[in-house]
C-alpha positions as a Python dict, from the first residue, in 0.01 Angstrom:
ca = {
    (1, 'Q'): (0, 0, 0),
    (2, 'D'): (128, -85, 343),
    (3, 'R'): (-186, -202, 539),
    (4, 'T'): (6, -225, 862),
    (5, 'K'): (97, 140, 875),
    (6, 'N'): (-188, 255, 1099),
    (7, 'C'): (-229, -62, 1303),
    (8, 'P'): (-154, -53, 1672),
    (9, 'P'): (197, -178, 1725),
    (10, 'Q'): (94, -427, 1998),
    (11, 'Q'): (-81, -642, 1740),
    (12, 'F'): (256, -728, 1593),
    (13, 'F'): (418, -834, 1920),
    (14, 'T'): (464, -1203, 1981),
    (15, 'P'): (288, -1296, 2309),
    (16, 'S'): (529, -1382, 2582),
    (17, 'R'): (523, -1738, 2710),
    (18, 'S'): (376, -1819, 3056),
    (19, 'P'): (639, -1876, 3321),
    (20, 'P'): (697, -2241, 3400),
    (21, 'R'): (458, -2379, 3671),
    (22, 'V'): (626, -2459, 3998),
    (23, 'T'): (488, -2781, 4145),
    (24, 'M'): (468, -2835, 4521),
    (25, 'S'): (581, -3157, 4679),
    (26, 'A'): (319, -3375, 4844),
    (27, 'A'): (471, -3315, 5188),
    (28, 'A'): (466, -2937, 5137),
    (29, 'A'): (107, -2954, 5017),
    (30, 'R'): (2, -3146, 5329),
    (31, 'R'): (184, -2902, 5551),
    (32, 'R'): (15, -2608, 5382),
    (33, 'K'): (-324, -2772, 5427),
    (34, 'Q'): (-255, -2841, 5796),
    (35, 'L'): (-152, -2478, 5857),
    (36, 'A'): (-466, -2354, 5685),
    (37, 'A'): (-683, -2585, 5897),
    (38, 'K'): (-507, -2472, 6216),
    (39, 'K'): (-555, -2108, 6125),
    (40, 'S'): (-923, -2167, 6052),
    (41, 'A'): (-970, -2344, 6386),
    (42, 'E'): (-796, -2063, 6573),
    (43, 'E'): (-1012, -1803, 6401),
    (44, 'A'): (-1322, -2002, 6501),
    (45, 'Q'): (-1226, -1992, 6869),
    (46, 'T'): (-1453, -1758, 7063),
    (47, 'P'): (-1379, -1615, 7405),
    (48, 'L'): (-1632, -1862, 7545),
    (49, 'T'): (-1470, -2170, 7392),
    (50, 'I'): (-1124, -2047, 7493),
    (51, 'R'): (-1241, -1997, 7851),
    (52, 'L'): (-1406, -2342, 7861),
    (53, 'T'): (-1095, -2507, 7722),
    (54, 'N'): (-878, -2335, 7981),
    (55, 'L'): (-1108, -2433, 8267),
    (56, 'L'): (-1115, -2798, 8162),
    (57, 'A'): (-737, -2799, 8128),
    (58, 'E'): (-709, -2715, 8499),
    (59, 'N'): (-837, -3065, 8585),
    (60, 'E'): (-1003, -2945, 8905),
    (61, 'D'): (-1361, -3017, 9017),
    (62, 'S'): (-1424, -2650, 9090),
    (63, 'A'): (-1306, -2552, 8741),
    (64, 'A'): (-1526, -2817, 8581),
    (65, 'Y'): (-1835, -2688, 8761),
    (66, 'E'): (-1745, -2330, 8669),
    (67, 'A'): (-1728, -2444, 8306),
    (68, 'L'): (-2068, -2610, 8348),
    (69, 'Q'): (-2227, -2290, 8483),
    (70, 'L'): (-2067, -2088, 8203),
    (71, 'A'): (-2201, -2324, 7934),
    (72, 'H'): (-2542, -2345, 8103),
    (73, 'S'): (-2587, -1967, 8113),
    (74, 'Q'): (-2468, -1926, 7754),
    (75, 'V'): (-2712, -2192, 7627),
    (76, 'R'): (-3001, -2019, 7807),
    (77, 'R'): (-2889, -1682, 7671),
    (78, 'L'): (-2895, -1818, 7316),
    (79, 'I'): (-3243, -1963, 7364),
    (80, 'S'): (-3378, -1632, 7497),
    (81, 'S'): (-3226, -1464, 7187),
    (82, 'D'): (-3422, -1699, 6957),
    (83, 'K'): (-3104, -1888, 6873),
    (84, 'G'): (-3216, -2222, 7010),
    (85, 'D'): (-3039, -2421, 6737),
    (86, 'E'): (-2708, -2263, 6837),
    (87, 'G'): (-2784, -2330, 7204),
    (88, 'A'): (-2842, -2700, 7134),
    (89, 'E'): (-2522, -2723, 6931),
    (90, 'L'): (-2328, -2553, 7212),
    (91, 'A'): (-2469, -2791, 7472),
    (92, 'Y'): (-2373, -3085, 7250),
    (93, 'D'): (-2019, -2960, 7183),
    (94, 'V'): (-1941, -2876, 7545),
    (95, 'S'): (-2088, -3207, 7666),
    (96, 'L'): (-1844, -3390, 7441),
    (97, 'Q'): (-1562, -3176, 7582),
    (98, 'F'): (-1661, -3272, 7936),
    (99, 'L'): (-1671, -3641, 7842),
    (100, 'S'): (-1334, -3625, 7668),
    (101, 'H'): (-1189, -3500, 7999),
    (102, 'G'): (-1367, -3771, 8199),
    (103, 'R'): (-1610, -3523, 8360),
    (104, 'V'): (-1913, -3751, 8337),
    (105, 'S'): (-2106, -3602, 8628),
    (106, 'V'): (-2102, -3245, 8493),
    (107, 'A'): (-2164, -3377, 8141),
    (108, 'S'): (-2480, -3553, 8263),
    (109, 'Q'): (-2614, -3220, 8393),
    (110, 'L'): (-2548, -3045, 8063),
    (111, 'L'): (-2705, -3335, 7873),
    (112, 'A'): (-3019, -3295, 8081),
    (113, 'L'): (-3027, -2933, 7961),
    (114, 'L'): (-2971, -3048, 7602),
    (115, 'A'): (-3275, -3276, 7623),
    (116, 'E'): (-3484, -2984, 7752),
    (117, 'V'): (-3360, -2756, 7472),
    (118, 'L'): (-3444, -3011, 7203),
    (119, 'M'): (-3802, -3022, 7333),
    (120, 'E'): (-3845, -2653, 7419),
    (121, 'V'): (-3711, -2486, 7104),
    (122, 'P'): (-3824, -2729, 6951),
    (123, 'I'): (-3568, -2889, 6723),
    (124, 'E'): (-3676, -3136, 6458),
    (125, 'T'): (-3556, -3494, 6490),
    (126, 'T'): (-3315, -3538, 6199),
    (127, 'S'): (-3065, -3808, 6107),
    (128, 'S'): (-2790, -3560, 6193),
    (129, 'W'): (-2917, -3510, 6547),
    (130, 'V'): (-2978, -3883, 6596),
    (131, 'E'): (-2614, -3938, 6498),
    (132, 'K'): (-2511, -3676, 6756),
    (133, 'I'): (-2709, -3860, 7025),
    (134, 'T'): (-2537, -4184, 6923),
    (135, 'I'): (-2194, -4017, 6956),
    (136, 'I'): (-2290, -3887, 7301),
    (137, 'D'): (-2402, -4235, 7409),
    (138, 'T'): (-2076, -4393, 7294),
    (139, 'N'): (-1855, -4131, 7457),
    (140, 'Y'): (-2059, -4128, 7781),
    (141, 'K'): (-2018, -4502, 7833),
    (142, 'K'): (-1651, -4490, 7737),
    (143, 'A'): (-1582, -4213, 7989),
    (144, 'L'): (-1780, -4393, 8258),
    (145, 'E'): (-1617, -4737, 8219),
    (146, 'P'): (-1320, -4673, 8455),
    (147, 'M'): (-1565, -4603, 8741),
    (148, 'K'): (-1732, -4943, 8712),
    (149, 'A'): (-1476, -5111, 8939),
    (150, 'S'): (-1335, -4815, 9132),
    (151, 'Q'): (-1662, -4629, 9209),
    (152, 'P'): (-1951, -4873, 9158),
    (153, 'N'): (-2213, -4661, 9338),
    (154, 'E'): (-2126, -4351, 9136),
    (155, 'Y'): (-2119, -4564, 8822),
    (156, 'D'): (-2474, -4689, 8889),
    (157, 'R'): (-2599, -4336, 8963),
    (158, 'L'): (-2456, -4192, 8641),
    (159, 'M'): (-2587, -4486, 8438),
    (160, 'R'): (-2936, -4415, 8571),
    (161, 'L'): (-2901, -4049, 8478),
    (162, 'H'): (-2806, -4153, 8125),
    (163, 'Y'): (-3114, -4378, 8116),
    (164, 'N'): (-3326, -4073, 8206),
    (165, 'F'): (-3155, -3870, 7933),
    (166, 'L'): (-3220, -4136, 7668),
    (167, 'K'): (-3581, -4170, 7781),
    (168, 'K'): (-3631, -3795, 7719),
    (169, 'I'): (-3460, -3832, 7382),
    (170, 'V'): (-3703, -4105, 7279),
    (171, 'K'): (-3993, -3878, 7372),
    (172, 'W'): (-3837, -3589, 7175),
    (173, 'S'): (-3797, -3814, 6871),
    (174, 'A'): (-4162, -3921, 6899),
    (175, 'D'): (-4290, -3562, 6940),
    (176, 'W'): (-4070, -3397, 6676),
    (177, 'G'): (-3984, -3682, 6441),
    (178, 'T'): (-4164, -3870, 6167),
    (179, 'I'): (-4202, -4207, 6341),
    (180, 'K'): (-4509, -4248, 6565),
    (181, 'F'): (-4343, -4401, 6870),
    (182, 'G'): (-4001, -4247, 6821),
    (183, 'D'): (-3683, -4293, 6619),
    (184, 'L'): (-3570, -4656, 6587),
    (185, 'K'): (-3209, -4580, 6676),
    (186, 'C'): (-3314, -4385, 6986),
    (187, 'H'): (-3525, -4680, 7101),
    (188, 'S'): (-3229, -4910, 7041),
    (189, 'L'): (-2998, -4693, 7252),
    (190, 'L'): (-3250, -4683, 7538),
    (191, 'G'): (-3309, -5058, 7518),
    (192, 'E'): (-2938, -5132, 7541),
    (193, 'Q'): (-2907, -4893, 7835),
    (194, 'C'): (-3187, -5075, 8019),
    (195, 'W'): (-3009, -5408, 7974),
    (196, 'L'): (-2677, -5266, 8091),
    (197, 'I'): (-2831, -5122, 8409),
    (198, 'S'): (-3014, -5448, 8478),
    (199, 'S'): (-2682, -5632, 8509),
    (200, 'T'): (-2612, -5462, 8843),
    (201, 'A'): (-2970, -5385, 8952),
    (202, 'P'): (-3146, -5558, 9242),
    (203, 'S'): (-3455, -5768, 9173),
    (204, 'D'): (-3790, -5591, 9155),
    (205, 'E'): (-3871, -5717, 9505),
    (206, 'E'): (-3548, -5567, 9642),
    (207, 'D'): (-3582, -5232, 9457),
    (208, 'E'): (-3641, -5013, 9763),
    (209, 'D'): (-3684, -4693, 9560),
    (210, 'E'): (-3961, -4851, 9348),
    (211, 'E'): (-3863, -4632, 9054),
    (212, 'G'): (-3866, -4908, 8793),
    (213, 'F'): (-3495, -4983, 8837),
    (214, 'G'): (-3542, -5345, 8940),
    (215, 'K'): (-3377, -5610, 8722),
    (216, 'E'): (-3698, -5762, 8584),
    (217, 'S'): (-3861, -5427, 8504),
    (218, 'L'): (-3549, -5298, 8329),
    (219, 'R'): (-3515, -5610, 8117),
    (220, 'A'): (-3883, -5601, 8027),
    (221, 'E'): (-3843, -5238, 7921),
    (222, 'C'): (-3534, -5331, 7721),
    (223, 'I'): (-3730, -5592, 7525),
    (224, 'M'): (-4007, -5340, 7455),
    (225, 'H'): (-3769, -5074, 7323),
    (226, 'L'): (-3575, -5321, 7109),
    (227, 'A'): (-3905, -5440, 6964),
    (228, 'L'): (-3999, -5080, 6885),
    (229, 'A'): (-3651, -5042, 6733),
    (230, 'E'): (-3734, -5338, 6504),
    (231, 'Q'): (-3437, -5539, 6632),
    (232, 'P'): (-3548, -5907, 6639),
    (233, 'Q'): (-3188, -6027, 6589),
    (234, 'R'): (-3063, -5831, 6890),
    (235, 'I'): (-3348, -5963, 7106),
    (236, 'G'): (-3252, -6313, 6995),
    (237, 'E'): (-2892, -6251, 7104),
    (238, 'L'): (-3008, -6147, 7450),
    (239, 'L'): (-3243, -6445, 7484),
    (240, 'A'): (-2964, -6682, 7381),
    (241, 'G'): (-2763, -6566, 7683),
    (242, 'L'): (-3036, -6664, 7931),
    (243, 'P'): (-3075, -7016, 8079),
    (244, 'A'): (-3321, -7267, 7935),
    (245, 'P'): (-3624, -7372, 8143),
    (246, 'T'): (-3568, -7611, 8430),
    (247, 'Q'): (-3788, -7916, 8482),
    (248, 'E'): (-3968, -7733, 8761),
    (249, 'E'): (-4039, -7440, 8529),
    (250, 'E'): (-4193, -7674, 8272),
    (251, 'K'): (-4433, -7848, 8510),
    (252, 'M'): (-4803, -7780, 8521),
    (253, 'G'): (-4862, -7496, 8768),
    (254, 'R'): (-4486, -7432, 8772),
    (255, 'G'): (-4488, -7475, 9149),
    (256, 'G'): (-4666, -7139, 9179),
    (257, 'G'): (-4387, -6961, 8992),
    (258, 'T'): (-4348, -6833, 8639),
    (259, 'A'): (-4189, -6986, 8332),
    (260, 'A'): (-3820, -6936, 8254),
    (261, 'E'): (-3719, -6573, 8215),
    (262, 'R'): (-3596, -6648, 7861),
    (263, 'D'): (-3936, -6777, 7748),
    (264, 'C'): (-4125, -6494, 7916),
    (265, 'F'): (-3914, -6237, 7733),
    (266, 'L'): (-3981, -6417, 7405),
    (267, 'T'): (-4355, -6386, 7463),
    (268, 'R'): (-4323, -6022, 7563),
    (269, 'A'): (-4128, -5939, 7245),
    (270, 'I'): (-4371, -6125, 7017),
    (271, 'V'): (-4676, -5961, 7177),
    (272, 'V'): (-4521, -5614, 7138),
    (273, 'F'): (-4425, -5681, 6774),
    (274, 'I'): (-4778, -5798, 6693),
    (275, 'A'): (-4942, -5511, 6883),
    (276, 'M'): (-4732, -5270, 6672),
    (277, 'E'): (-4853, -5456, 6359),
    (278, 'N'): (-4503, -5582, 6287),
    (279, 'L'): (-4568, -5944, 6195),
    (280, 'R'): (-4247, -5954, 5992),
    (281, 'D'): (-4013, -5918, 6289),
    (282, 'A'): (-4236, -6134, 6508),
    (283, 'N'): (-4192, -6417, 6258),
    (284, 'I'): (-3816, -6355, 6230),
    (285, 'L'): (-3768, -6376, 6607),
    (286, 'T'): (-3989, -6684, 6648),
    (287, 'K'): (-3809, -6868, 6368),
    (288, 'H'): (-3467, -6773, 6508),
    (289, 'F'): (-3567, -6881, 6859),
    (290, 'M'): (-3692, -7222, 6744),
    (291, 'E'): (-3398, -7294, 6511),
    (292, 'E'): (-3104, -7143, 6697),
    (293, 'I'): (-3190, -7110, 7068),
    (294, 'D'): (-3453, -7356, 7189),
    (295, 'T'): (-3334, -7718, 7169),
    (296, 'R'): (-3661, -7883, 7277),
    (297, 'N'): (-3876, -8098, 7046),
    (298, 'H'): (-4135, -7852, 6924),
    (299, 'K'): (-4371, -8117, 6784),
    (300, 'K'): (-4392, -8269, 7132),
    (301, 'L'): (-4441, -7925, 7283),
    (302, 'A'): (-4729, -7853, 7042),
    (303, 'K'): (-4896, -8183, 7131),
    (304, 'S'): (-4843, -8117, 7501),
    (305, 'Y'): (-5000, -7770, 7473),
    (306, 'M'): (-5339, -7932, 7406),
    (307, 'N'): (-5295, -8208, 7664),
    (308, 'K'): (-5405, -8110, 8015),
    (309, 'N'): (-5318, -8446, 8167),
    (310, 'D'): (-4945, -8484, 8092),
    (311, 'G'): (-4833, -8273, 8388),
    (312, 'M'): (-4663, -8015, 8164),
    (313, 'A'): (-4757, -7649, 8147),
    (314, 'P'): (-4836, -7484, 7810),
    (315, 'T'): (-4511, -7355, 7659),
    (316, 'H'): (-4450, -6995, 7559),
    (317, 'V'): (-4295, -7076, 7223),
    (318, 'I'): (-4603, -7269, 7110),
    (319, 'F'): (-4830, -6989, 7236),
    (320, 'C'): (-4628, -6741, 7027),
    (321, 'C'): (-4647, -6961, 6716),
    (322, 'M'): (-5023, -7002, 6750),
    (323, 'L'): (-5075, -6631, 6817),
    (324, 'L'): (-4884, -6543, 6499),
    (325, 'R'): (-5077, -6790, 6282),
    (326, 'I'): (-5410, -6666, 6421),
    (327, 'C'): (-5323, -6301, 6359),
    (328, 'E'): (-5240, -6386, 5998),
    (329, 'K'): (-5593, -6523, 5941),
    (330, 'D'): (-5916, -6337, 5871),
    (331, 'R'): (-6217, -6359, 6103),
    (332, 'A'): (-6019, -6551, 6365),
    (333, 'G'): (-6148, -6355, 6666),
    (334, 'P'): (-6295, -6661, 6842),
    (335, 'L'): (-5968, -6850, 6799),
    (336, 'F'): (-5778, -6554, 6945),
    (337, 'Q'): (-6004, -6541, 7251),
    (338, 'W'): (-5968, -6918, 7299),
    (339, 'L'): (-5588, -6889, 7283),
    (340, 'L'): (-5585, -6617, 7551),
    (341, 'R'): (-5802, -6835, 7777),
    (342, 'S'): (-5575, -7136, 7723),
    (343, 'F'): (-5274, -6931, 7832),
    (344, 'A'): (-5449, -6716, 8091),
    (345, 'V'): (-5260, -6855, 8392),
    (346, 'D'): (-4922, -6764, 8245),
    (347, 'L'): (-5034, -6430, 8104),
    (348, 'A'): (-5167, -6330, 8447),
    (349, 'K'): (-4821, -6380, 8599),
    (350, 'F'): (-4647, -6127, 8374),
    (351, 'R'): (-4506, -5833, 8560),
    (352, 'P'): (-4541, -5578, 8411),
    (353, 'D'): (-4880, -5682, 8271),
    (354, 'L'): (-4936, -5769, 7905),
    (355, 'K'): (-5310, -5714, 7899),
    (356, 'V'): (-5293, -5374, 7731),
    (357, 'Y'): (-5100, -5532, 7445),
    (358, 'T'): (-5331, -5831, 7400),
    (359, 'T'): (-5628, -5593, 7417),
    (360, 'K'): (-5478, -5383, 7137),
    (361, 'I'): (-5415, -5696, 6930),
    (362, 'G'): (-5780, -5794, 6969),
    (363, 'R'): (-5896, -5449, 6858),
    (364, 'V'): (-5656, -5410, 6563),
    (365, 'Y'): (-5673, -5760, 6412),
    (366, 'F'): (-6020, -5880, 6507),
    (367, 'G'): (-6228, -5571, 6581),
    (368, 'I'): (-6276, -5670, 6946),
    (369, 'Q'): (-6343, -5341, 7125),
    (370, 'P'): (-6189, -5305, 7472),
    (371, 'P'): (-6408, -5222, 7772),
    (372, 'P'): (-6409, -4853, 7876),
    (373, 'S'): (-6192, -4937, 8178),
    (374, 'M'): (-5910, -5043, 7944),
    (375, 'M'): (-5901, -4725, 7735),
    (376, 'N'): (-5703, -4521, 7989),
    (377, 'M'): (-5449, -4802, 8029),
    (378, 'M'): (-5405, -4823, 7652),
    (379, 'E'): (-5347, -4448, 7630),
    (380, 'N'): (-5084, -4476, 7905),
    (381, 'M'): (-4919, -4761, 7718),
    (382, 'M'): (-4892, -4551, 7401),
    (383, 'A'): (-4744, -4258, 7595),
    (384, 'M'): (-4494, -4485, 7768),
    (385, 'M'): (-4382, -4639, 7438),
    (386, 'A'): (-4298, -4289, 7316),
    (387, 'G'): (-4083, -4224, 7622),
    (388, 'G'): (-4348, -4069, 7844),
    (389, 'G'): (-4261, -4061, 8209),
    (390, 'M'): (-4609, -4121, 8353),
    (391, 'M'): (-4782, -4457, 8331),
    (392, 'A'): (-5057, -4649, 8495),
    (393, 'P'): (-4985, -4829, 8823),
    (394, 'G'): (-4816, -5163, 8769),
    (395, 'M'): (-4695, -5069, 8420),
    (396, 'A'): (-4345, -4945, 8507),
    (397, 'G'): (-4093, -5086, 8265),
    (398, 'M'): (-4351, -5267, 8047),
}
């Protein structure tokens, strides 16, 4: 019997072979990918971005400020529509556009708005946003560099505005991040900005505005932020570029002056590290300073520290070494208080003052409670470390 009689005829057809695959050359594949990317970018263009691009292409001041007002109003509109994340992203993107066209002044105004948006929305401090801030910092300084020689006054003004922006960013990272005093990278950016501004700043005595933009205050603030950024190596690099003490600066009484700036900054950094309970980096910096920067005989310096009759003042590096060893011991409160008394003359000359830091060290390591009058100063110090704008008198740039 024929079993195939009632079977569907298609079951007896031989399947046709697939047509041969046509391969694309590498060049054609790249071209196809580029066209697809271009099409995607064109589709992503909104009327707003098209208008901003056209305004910036005009290369006129009036067009740049029109673009700024357009971006500013759109960012505020997004925030009022509960789209704060989009508003922050827009402010970031347009700021980069301004900087790419060399429009630093208008970019600084939009960056001020970005800092406000990050705080107001609020937006969480994430690694992605910290990377965005880093990109802004790099592009801002790159766009500003041509003005350094041609427009020095405008250069200084815009550098100060960027300092203010980074200070707000540090506060945002402290308020909406996971690190108590703010993101380490944000502190590092602000510290580097302080040092850059100090290179052209007048001395504290000549700072007529008294806004903390004197050379010494800026450098002191730089050291503090780099310590909070846990950057002992970078602090060492900066100290290595400063002159060693003169004979006059090593004499007892120092002729009424202070020790060498280099040594004072070492002490400031070590005290901040220890106050923040970071003995690791305090030891790294001290070791680096003694082995790579300071060429003096440290055994002689240690012996001289205890000798009041050799005509030499106590040295900062030995004070820092002793402070570290004492803080590593238990029940060493009396030794700590003796060390502060032995170095009291030099500590009293620090501007800005270091007393709030040494007071915190006494409380944290030895249980020495500060007097009530010091509590407000300590609270101001903590707020200032996290980028706060208000601080106690005499503490600017600590």
